[in-house]
Phi, psi and omega in degrees: 000322175296314181300319176302318181297316179300318184290319176299317181287335173287329175292324193281331190298316175302318178296319182296311178303325175296320179294322181295312188290324176301314180291336176293342178294329180267326178237104180301344183297329183294328189277343182292144172063036173295323179298331173299332184287347178246020173088356182274190185122165181297135166312141176259156177303129176292157180071028184254189183262122175247127180236139179242123176233120192295319190209196187299317177298318178286327176295320177296318179305317192281357187300314186294326180291311179299319182292323176291324176298318176303309185299320179281326184230080182289350176262357185272120167299147177233133180246131173244128172250154171215172178242003177225156181300326179296318180290318175297315179300314176294324178291323177297318179284324180279338180245025182296133182082344187252320188215160166277149179231140178204172173281152166293138174284160175301155185284030178276148184305320184289319184287323176292314179302316181298311183305301180300323179296328190270329180256337169045057185284169180271337184201150174249129175241118183245122180281130169073251188218095172231094187252096182255110186302313178304308175306317180291326182289321180296318179295320177293326186286331180269002179069023180275115174294140178245132166238124178271110186263145181053035188296131175216154184206109182285168179296318185295317178292316173313305185305318187283327177290322177301324185298329179251039191309326180295324181293330180258353181300124169083011177295323181272084184291185184289344181276355187265132165249135178243109184264082190286152176282322185226165172293335181291314182294322180299317178303313183293319173305317176307320179294338179273353172121001186290141178267162181311309179308329174286333193260135174216139182257122190239348184095194182253126176303326190296346171293333184279350180292129177228137182291129188276171180295325189286317180297322177296327174290322180287329179289328171296321174292331169300310184300334180279328170291335175289346172059043176069017178287147175290122192234141175215146179253143176249100183262138175059051179279156179242174176301135178088351177262324180302319175304319178300311186298315183290319165311313173301319187288323177301311177301312180298319182288343175296338179242336179234084185295344182272350181314138181244133173253129167259114185255115181252086176303151181289319184246133180307329179291350180267349191307305183298327180289319178298323172300323176294318179302316184294319184297308185302327180270003177068026180274133176275128184208168180220145181271141177298324183282005171279342178059037174249155171308149174285118182292156184296330181282344186286137174263344176218147171248114182271116178279089183257030174239166177251156176080008180251356185307312182294337177284318187282331165305320178296333176269001186251183183245343181207161179217137167246134183254127185272193194062023185230349170263357170237160193276069178260325183108002176082174178224197196285112183275341185284332184289318175292319187301321181300328188260010177084021174270141163294137188249129171251145177209162179274189185276345184275095176226035188300332183288347183211055185296320186290328178298306186294321181302314179293322173296325181292319177298320180280352175080033186248003188222148172234134180257133180242135189282323191203186178306309186303315177287334176291321183289318173301316187293314175305310175302317173296325184290316185283340182274352177224096178299327182292328183288319180297324182288322180297307178303318178294316182291325179292320172296316177299318184285331177289322180292321173302317190283344175270356187288159181125351180302323178306324181281328174290327184283322181289334174294342174275314184296311186301316177300318184293323174299321185288318177300317181290323181298318184295328183284342179274189177297152188297343183286333174275351185288348173216117185276000000 
Protein backbone atom coordinates (compact mmCIF):
# COMPACT_ATOMS: atom_id res chain seq x y z
CA UNK A 1 0.00 0.00 0.00
CA UNK A 2 2.82 2.43 0.84
CA UNK A 3 4.59 1.62 -2.45
CA UNK A 4 1.37 2.22 -4.37
CA UNK A 5 0.87 5.49 -2.49
CA UNK A 6 4.36 6.69 -3.48
CA UNK A 7 3.64 5.97 -7.14
CA UNK A 8 0.26 7.68 -7.05
CA UNK A 9 1.48 10.75 -5.14
CA UNK A 10 4.33 11.20 -7.63
CA UNK A 11 1.80 11.15 -10.45
CA UNK A 12 -0.60 13.45 -8.61
CA UNK A 13 1.92 16.15 -7.66
CA UNK A 14 2.40 17.56 -11.22
CA UNK A 15 -1.37 17.53 -11.71
CA UNK A 16 -1.87 19.40 -8.44
CA UNK A 17 0.76 21.94 -9.49
CA UNK A 18 -1.03 22.42 -12.82
CA UNK A 19 -4.29 23.09 -10.99
CA UNK A 20 -2.51 25.64 -8.78
CA UNK A 21 -1.07 27.41 -11.84
CA UNK A 22 -4.47 27.46 -13.56
CA UNK A 23 -6.08 28.95 -10.45
CA UNK A 24 -3.19 31.40 -10.42
CA UNK A 25 -4.48 32.88 -13.68
CA UNK A 26 -7.35 34.32 -11.65
CA UNK A 27 -5.61 34.71 -8.29
CA UNK A 28 -1.85 35.45 -8.44
CA UNK A 29 -1.48 34.26 -4.83
CA UNK A 30 -1.69 30.68 -6.11
CA UNK A 31 1.35 31.14 -8.38
CA UNK A 32 3.62 32.41 -5.64
CA UNK A 33 5.95 29.87 -4.08
CA UNK A 34 5.23 27.08 -6.56
CA UNK A 35 8.79 25.77 -6.10
CA UNK A 36 8.18 25.44 -2.37
CA UNK A 37 5.49 22.86 -3.11
CA UNK A 38 8.25 20.64 -4.52
CA UNK A 39 10.58 21.14 -1.55
CA UNK A 40 12.64 24.00 -2.99
CA UNK A 41 13.01 27.46 -1.50
CA UNK A 42 15.71 29.25 0.46
CA UNK A 43 17.45 27.31 3.24
CA UNK A 44 16.31 28.08 6.78
CA UNK A 45 18.50 28.43 9.82
CA UNK A 46 19.02 24.87 11.14
CA UNK A 47 17.95 23.68 14.53
CA UNK A 48 14.76 25.69 14.70
CA UNK A 49 11.08 25.03 15.26
CA UNK A 50 8.98 24.01 12.29
CA UNK A 51 5.22 24.42 12.62
CA UNK A 52 2.71 23.35 9.98
CA UNK A 53 -0.76 24.91 9.92
CA UNK A 54 -2.63 23.78 6.82
CA UNK A 55 -4.98 26.76 6.37
CA UNK A 56 -6.53 29.83 7.93
CA UNK A 57 -8.23 28.16 10.90
CA UNK A 58 -5.13 26.24 11.94
CA UNK A 59 -2.96 29.36 11.61
CA UNK A 60 -5.36 31.25 13.86
CA UNK A 61 -5.20 28.47 16.45
CA UNK A 62 -1.40 28.46 16.31
CA UNK A 63 -0.95 32.18 16.98
CA UNK A 64 -0.91 32.00 20.77
CA UNK A 65 1.53 29.06 20.74
CA UNK A 66 3.97 30.71 18.33
CA UNK A 67 3.97 33.91 20.35
CA UNK A 68 4.66 32.01 23.54
CA UNK A 69 7.45 29.99 21.88
CA UNK A 70 9.02 33.21 20.61
CA UNK A 71 8.79 34.75 24.08
CA UNK A 72 10.41 31.73 25.73
CA UNK A 73 13.00 31.00 23.01
CA UNK A 74 13.79 34.33 21.36
CA UNK A 75 16.90 33.02 19.57
CA UNK A 76 15.41 29.89 18.04
CA UNK A 77 14.35 30.33 14.39
CA UNK A 78 10.74 29.47 13.62
CA UNK A 79 9.44 28.29 10.25
CA UNK A 80 5.70 28.12 9.56
CA UNK A 81 4.27 26.22 6.60
CA UNK A 82 0.78 26.26 5.18
CA UNK A 83 -0.94 24.59 2.24
CA UNK A 84 -3.28 27.35 1.04
CA UNK A 85 -2.77 30.96 -0.09
CA UNK A 86 -5.13 32.21 2.63
CA UNK A 87 -3.23 30.28 5.30
CA UNK A 88 0.10 31.52 3.97
CA UNK A 89 -1.08 35.14 3.85
CA UNK A 90 -2.48 34.94 7.37
CA UNK A 91 0.75 33.39 8.66
CA UNK A 92 2.80 36.13 7.03
CA UNK A 93 0.75 38.83 8.73
CA UNK A 94 0.31 37.07 12.10
CA UNK A 95 3.95 36.02 12.44
CA UNK A 96 5.68 39.01 10.86
CA UNK A 97 9.07 39.42 12.51
CA UNK A 98 8.67 36.10 14.34
CA UNK A 99 8.85 33.38 11.68
CA UNK A 100 9.64 32.52 8.09
CA UNK A 101 6.61 31.38 6.11
CA UNK A 102 6.41 29.04 3.11
CA UNK A 103 4.27 26.29 1.60
CA UNK A 104 4.41 22.69 2.77
CA UNK A 105 5.74 20.49 -0.04
CA UNK A 106 3.63 17.87 -1.75
CA UNK A 107 3.95 14.51 -0.01
CA UNK A 108 6.33 12.92 -2.50
CA UNK A 109 9.43 11.35 -0.92
CA UNK A 110 11.75 13.60 -2.94
CA UNK A 111 9.94 16.86 -2.14
CA UNK A 112 9.73 16.03 1.56
CA UNK A 113 13.42 15.06 1.73
CA UNK A 114 14.45 18.29 -0.06
CA UNK A 115 12.32 20.38 2.26
CA UNK A 116 13.63 18.80 5.46
CA UNK A 117 17.19 18.95 4.14
CA UNK A 118 16.86 22.69 3.53
CA UNK A 119 15.21 23.59 6.84
CA UNK A 120 16.74 20.92 9.16
CA UNK A 121 14.40 21.62 12.11
CA UNK A 122 14.82 20.61 15.73
CA UNK A 123 11.16 19.59 16.05
CA UNK A 124 8.06 19.40 13.87
CA UNK A 125 4.75 20.69 15.26
CA UNK A 126 1.75 19.80 13.09
CA UNK A 127 -1.54 21.51 13.87
CA UNK A 128 -4.70 19.42 14.29
CA UNK A 129 -4.75 16.52 11.79
CA UNK A 130 -2.34 16.36 8.86
CA UNK A 131 -1.29 12.73 8.44
CA UNK A 132 1.02 12.56 5.42
CA UNK A 133 2.71 9.15 5.05
CA UNK A 134 5.88 10.32 3.25
CA UNK A 135 6.35 13.21 5.65
CA UNK A 136 5.96 11.05 8.75
CA UNK A 137 8.25 8.37 7.30
CA UNK A 138 11.01 10.86 6.49
CA UNK A 139 10.75 12.50 9.92
CA UNK A 140 11.08 9.06 11.55
CA UNK A 141 14.09 8.24 9.36
CA UNK A 142 15.80 11.47 10.45
CA UNK A 143 14.85 11.04 14.10
CA UNK A 144 12.85 14.26 13.97
CA UNK A 145 10.19 14.38 16.72
CA UNK A 146 6.67 15.26 15.62
CA UNK A 147 3.99 16.75 17.85
CA UNK A 148 0.41 16.71 16.62
CA UNK A 149 -0.76 19.85 18.40
CA UNK A 150 -4.39 20.71 19.10
CA UNK A 151 -5.06 17.33 17.52
CA UNK A 152 -8.59 16.39 16.64
CA UNK A 153 -10.11 13.51 14.72
CA UNK A 154 -13.79 13.27 13.87
CA UNK A 155 -15.61 9.99 13.46
CA UNK A 156 -15.95 10.73 9.75
CA UNK A 157 -12.20 11.31 9.36
CA UNK A 158 -11.41 8.22 11.43
CA UNK A 159 -13.57 6.07 9.15
CA UNK A 160 -11.76 7.49 6.13
CA UNK A 161 -8.32 6.70 7.58
CA UNK A 162 -9.39 3.21 8.66
CA UNK A 163 -10.58 2.51 5.13
CA UNK A 164 -6.93 2.79 4.05
CA UNK A 165 -5.60 1.08 7.17
CA UNK A 166 -2.50 -0.44 5.57
CA UNK A 167 -1.37 3.00 4.38
CA UNK A 168 -1.51 4.55 7.85
CA UNK A 169 -0.45 1.51 9.87
CA UNK A 170 2.77 2.28 11.73
CA UNK A 171 2.50 6.00 10.95
CA UNK A 172 2.78 6.88 14.64
CA UNK A 173 6.40 5.90 15.21
CA UNK A 174 8.06 6.33 18.59
CA UNK A 175 8.93 9.93 17.71
CA UNK A 176 5.28 11.03 17.42
CA UNK A 177 3.48 12.73 20.32
CA UNK A 178 -0.25 13.49 20.06
CA UNK A 179 -1.62 16.42 22.06
CA UNK A 180 -5.36 15.80 21.62
CA UNK A 181 -8.10 18.33 22.24
CA UNK A 182 -10.38 15.86 24.03
CA UNK A 183 -10.40 12.33 25.43
CA UNK A 184 -12.69 11.33 22.54
CA UNK A 185 -10.10 12.60 20.04
CA UNK A 186 -7.38 10.65 21.86
CA UNK A 187 -9.47 7.47 21.71
CA UNK A 188 -9.91 7.88 17.96
CA UNK A 189 -6.15 8.30 17.46
CA UNK A 190 -5.66 5.13 19.51
CA UNK A 191 -7.83 3.29 16.98
CA UNK A 192 -5.41 4.47 14.29
CA UNK A 193 -2.51 2.88 16.15
CA UNK A 194 -1.26 5.48 18.63
CA UNK A 195 -0.06 3.98 21.92
CA UNK A 196 -1.21 5.22 25.36
CA UNK A 197 2.27 6.69 25.95
CA UNK A 198 1.91 8.85 22.85
CA UNK A 199 -1.50 10.25 23.75
CA UNK A 200 -2.07 13.33 25.90
CA UNK A 201 -5.24 15.41 26.36
CA UNK A 202 -4.37 19.11 26.60
CA UNK A 203 -7.57 20.89 25.53
CA UNK A 204 -8.28 23.26 22.65
CA UNK A 205 -5.82 26.07 21.85
CA UNK A 206 -8.64 28.18 20.47
CA UNK A 207 -9.78 28.82 24.04
CA UNK A 208 -6.49 30.69 24.55
CA UNK A 209 -7.06 33.21 21.78
CA UNK A 210 -7.65 36.67 23.15
CA UNK A 211 -8.56 39.89 21.39
CA UNK A 212 -5.85 42.52 21.68
CA UNK A 213 -6.30 46.14 22.70
CA UNK A 214 -5.51 47.33 19.19
CA UNK A 215 -8.27 45.23 17.61
CA UNK A 216 -10.71 46.33 20.33
CA UNK A 217 -9.96 49.96 19.43
CA UNK A 218 -10.48 49.24 15.72
CA UNK A 219 -13.74 47.45 16.52
CA UNK A 220 -14.89 50.54 18.40
CA UNK A 221 -14.26 52.65 15.31
CA UNK A 222 -16.29 50.22 13.21
CA UNK A 223 -19.16 50.27 15.69
CA UNK A 224 -19.28 54.04 15.43
CA UNK A 225 -19.45 53.75 11.63
CA UNK A 226 -22.44 51.42 11.97
CA UNK A 227 -24.19 54.25 13.83
CA UNK A 228 -26.03 52.05 16.30
CA UNK A 229 -27.56 49.78 13.66
CA UNK A 230 -28.51 46.23 14.79
CA UNK A 231 -25.55 44.33 13.32
CA UNK A 232 -24.90 40.63 12.92
CA UNK A 233 -22.13 38.62 11.31
CA UNK A 234 -22.53 35.51 9.19
CA UNK A 235 -18.99 34.17 9.38
CA UNK A 236 -17.28 31.51 7.25
CA UNK A 237 -20.26 30.83 4.98
CA UNK A 238 -20.20 28.30 2.15
CA UNK A 239 -21.91 27.91 -1.21
CA UNK A 240 -25.59 27.18 -0.67
CA UNK A 241 -25.50 28.85 2.74
CA UNK A 242 -25.30 32.48 1.62
CA UNK A 243 -28.78 32.24 0.13
CA UNK A 244 -30.22 31.04 3.46
CA UNK A 245 -28.41 33.82 5.32
CA UNK A 246 -29.80 36.44 2.93
CA UNK A 247 -33.35 35.03 3.32
CA UNK A 248 -33.00 35.32 7.09
CA UNK A 249 -31.70 38.87 6.76
CA UNK A 250 -34.58 39.92 4.55
CA UNK A 251 -37.03 38.53 7.09
CA UNK A 252 -35.20 40.29 9.94
CA UNK A 253 -35.30 43.62 8.08
CA UNK A 254 -39.07 43.32 7.70
CA UNK A 255 -39.26 44.18 11.41
CA UNK A 256 -35.83 45.84 11.82
CA UNK A 257 -35.28 47.88 8.62
CA UNK A 258 -31.96 49.25 9.89
CA UNK A 259 -30.40 45.80 10.48
CA UNK A 260 -26.97 45.31 8.92
CA UNK A 261 -25.50 41.96 7.88
CA UNK A 262 -21.74 41.46 7.68
CA UNK A 263 -21.41 38.54 5.27
CA UNK A 264 -18.03 36.78 5.40
CA UNK A 265 -17.55 33.92 2.89
CA UNK A 266 -15.14 31.24 4.09
CA UNK A 267 -12.95 31.16 0.96
CA UNK A 268 -11.54 34.21 -0.88
CA UNK A 269 -12.16 32.63 -4.27
CA UNK A 270 -15.89 32.93 -3.52
CA UNK A 271 -15.87 36.69 -2.84
CA UNK A 272 -16.83 37.66 -6.40
CA UNK A 273 -19.44 34.90 -6.64
CA UNK A 274 -21.13 36.14 -3.47
CA UNK A 275 -21.01 39.71 -4.78
CA UNK A 276 -22.73 38.47 -7.96
CA UNK A 277 -25.37 36.75 -5.79
CA UNK A 278 -26.04 40.02 -3.98
CA UNK A 279 -26.38 41.79 -7.33
CA UNK A 280 -28.82 39.16 -8.65
CA UNK A 281 -30.97 39.39 -5.54
CA UNK A 282 -31.04 43.17 -5.67
CA UNK A 283 -29.40 43.59 -2.26
CA UNK A 284 -27.92 46.97 -1.44
CA UNK A 285 -24.37 46.20 -0.33
CA UNK A 286 -20.83 47.54 -0.05
CA UNK A 287 -17.56 45.60 -0.29
CA UNK A 288 -15.13 45.83 2.60
CA UNK A 289 -12.12 46.07 0.30
CA UNK A 290 -13.56 49.34 -1.02
CA UNK A 291 -12.46 50.76 2.37
CA UNK A 292 -15.42 53.14 2.42
CA UNK A 293 -17.85 53.78 5.30
CA UNK A 294 -21.00 51.67 5.18
CA UNK A 295 -23.83 53.81 3.78
CA UNK A 296 -27.01 54.04 5.81
CA UNK A 297 -28.99 52.45 2.96
CA UNK A 298 -26.65 49.43 2.63
CA UNK A 299 -28.21 46.21 3.87
CA UNK A 300 -25.04 44.09 3.66
CA UNK A 301 -21.33 44.62 4.16
CA UNK A 302 -19.50 41.93 2.14
CA UNK A 303 -16.35 41.07 4.08
CA UNK A 304 -14.14 40.32 1.07
CA UNK A 305 -10.85 40.59 2.92
CA UNK A 306 -8.93 37.96 4.88
CA UNK A 307 -7.91 38.05 8.52
CA UNK A 308 -10.61 40.50 9.66
CA UNK A 309 -13.43 38.22 10.75
CA UNK A 310 -12.43 38.36 14.44
CA UNK A 311 -12.40 42.16 14.26
CA UNK A 312 -15.92 42.27 12.88
CA UNK A 313 -17.17 39.84 15.52
CA UNK A 314 -16.02 42.40 18.08
CA UNK A 315 -17.91 45.15 16.27
CA UNK A 316 -21.23 43.26 15.99
CA UNK A 317 -24.17 42.35 18.24
CA UNK A 318 -24.67 38.68 17.28
CA UNK A 319 -22.97 36.01 15.19
CA UNK A 320 -23.95 33.10 13.01
CA UNK A 321 -21.09 30.68 12.31
CA UNK A 322 -21.27 29.10 8.88
CA UNK A 323 -20.43 25.74 7.43
CA UNK A 324 -23.31 24.55 9.57
CA UNK A 325 -26.48 25.00 7.47
CA UNK A 326 -24.75 22.94 4.77
CA UNK A 327 -23.06 19.57 5.43
CA UNK A 328 -19.54 20.95 5.98
CA UNK A 329 -19.14 20.28 9.70
CA UNK A 330 -19.06 23.83 11.05
CA UNK A 331 -16.29 26.27 11.94
CA UNK A 332 -14.86 28.06 14.96
CA UNK A 333 -17.66 28.79 17.45
CA UNK A 334 -15.22 30.05 20.06
CA UNK A 335 -14.10 33.15 18.16
CA UNK A 336 -17.41 35.03 18.58
CA UNK A 337 -18.06 33.51 22.01
CA UNK A 338 -14.70 34.79 23.29
CA UNK A 339 -15.70 38.40 22.59
CA UNK A 340 -19.09 38.05 24.28
CA UNK A 341 -21.38 37.57 21.29
CA UNK A 342 -24.45 35.32 21.38
CA UNK A 343 -23.67 32.52 18.91
CA UNK A 344 -26.01 30.93 16.39
CA UNK A 345 -25.12 27.87 14.36
CA UNK A 346 -26.76 25.30 12.12
CA UNK A 347 -27.08 21.57 12.81
CA UNK A 348 -23.86 20.51 11.01
CA UNK A 349 -21.08 20.78 13.60
CA UNK A 350 -19.24 17.47 13.33
CA UNK A 351 -15.88 19.29 13.37
CA UNK A 352 -16.44 20.65 16.86
CA UNK A 353 -18.96 18.48 18.69
CA UNK A 354 -17.23 18.87 22.05
CA UNK A 355 -17.01 22.67 21.79
CA UNK A 356 -20.68 22.85 20.80
CA UNK A 357 -21.61 20.66 23.77
CA UNK A 358 -19.71 22.96 26.15
CA UNK A 359 -21.37 26.06 24.70
CA UNK A 360 -24.82 24.44 24.91
CA UNK A 361 -24.28 23.46 28.53
CA UNK A 362 -23.20 27.02 29.29
CA UNK A 363 -26.27 28.42 27.52
CA UNK A 364 -24.14 30.41 25.07
CA UNK A 365 -25.34 29.05 21.72
CA UNK A 366 -28.53 28.44 19.79
CA UNK A 367 -28.88 25.87 17.02
CA UNK A 368 -31.08 26.82 14.06
CA UNK A 369 -32.30 24.39 11.42
CA UNK A 370 -32.85 26.75 8.49
CA UNK A 371 -33.21 30.35 7.34
CA UNK A 372 -36.59 30.72 9.05
CA UNK A 373 -35.27 29.66 12.46
CA UNK A 374 -32.21 31.85 11.98
CA UNK A 375 -34.43 34.89 11.35
CA UNK A 376 -36.61 34.10 14.39
CA UNK A 377 -33.58 33.71 16.69
CA UNK A 378 -32.03 36.93 15.43
CA UNK A 379 -35.30 38.76 15.97
CA UNK A 380 -35.49 37.49 19.55
CA UNK A 381 -31.92 38.52 20.27
CA UNK A 382 -32.34 42.02 18.90
CA UNK A 383 -35.68 42.45 20.68
CA UNK A 384 -34.16 41.49 24.06
CA UNK A 385 -30.79 43.13 24.91
CA UNK A 386 -30.70 41.30 28.25
CA UNK A 387 -30.95 37.94 26.41
CA UNK A 388 -28.08 38.95 24.14
CA UNK A 389 -26.03 39.96 27.16
CA UNK A 390 -26.75 36.67 29.00
CA UNK A 391 -25.75 34.48 26.07
CA UNK A 392 -22.69 36.59 25.34
CA UNK A 393 -21.51 36.60 28.94
CA UNK A 394 -21.98 32.82 29.20
CA UNK A 395 -19.76 32.26 26.17
CA UNK A 396 -17.08 34.68 27.33
CA UNK A 397 -16.98 33.08 30.80
CA UNK A 398 -16.77 29.58 29.33
CA UNK A 399 -13.81 30.52 27.14
CA UNK A 400 -12.03 32.19 30.06
CA UNK A 401 -12.55 29.12 32.28
CA UNK A 402 -11.14 26.75 29.63
CA UNK A 403 -7.94 28.67 28.92
CA UNK A 404 -4.51 27.18 29.62
CA UNK A 405 -4.12 24.63 26.81
CA UNK A 406 -1.07 26.42 25.45
CA UNK A 407 0.87 25.84 28.68
CA UNK A 408 -0.07 22.16 28.81
CA UNK A 409 0.99 21.82 25.19
CA UNK A 410 4.34 23.54 25.74
CA UNK A 411 4.97 21.28 28.71
CA UNK A 412 4.98 18.42 26.17
CA UNK A 413 6.90 20.23 23.43
CA UNK A 414 9.79 21.74 25.36
CA UNK A 415 11.25 18.49 26.80
CA UNK A 416 11.22 17.06 23.26
CA UNK A 417 13.05 20.15 22.02
CA UNK A 418 15.65 19.82 24.78
CA UNK A 419 16.20 16.13 24.03
CA UNK A 420 16.52 16.82 20.30
CA UNK A 421 18.96 19.67 20.96
CA UNK A 422 21.06 17.43 23.19
CA UNK A 423 21.46 14.97 20.32
CA UNK A 424 22.79 17.71 18.07
CA UNK A 425 26.06 19.63 18.18
CA UNK A 426 26.70 21.38 21.52
CA UNK A 427 26.19 24.77 19.86
CA UNK A 428 22.54 23.92 19.31
CA UNK A 429 22.03 22.71 22.86
CA UNK A 430 21.42 26.20 24.23
CA UNK A 431 18.95 28.56 22.57
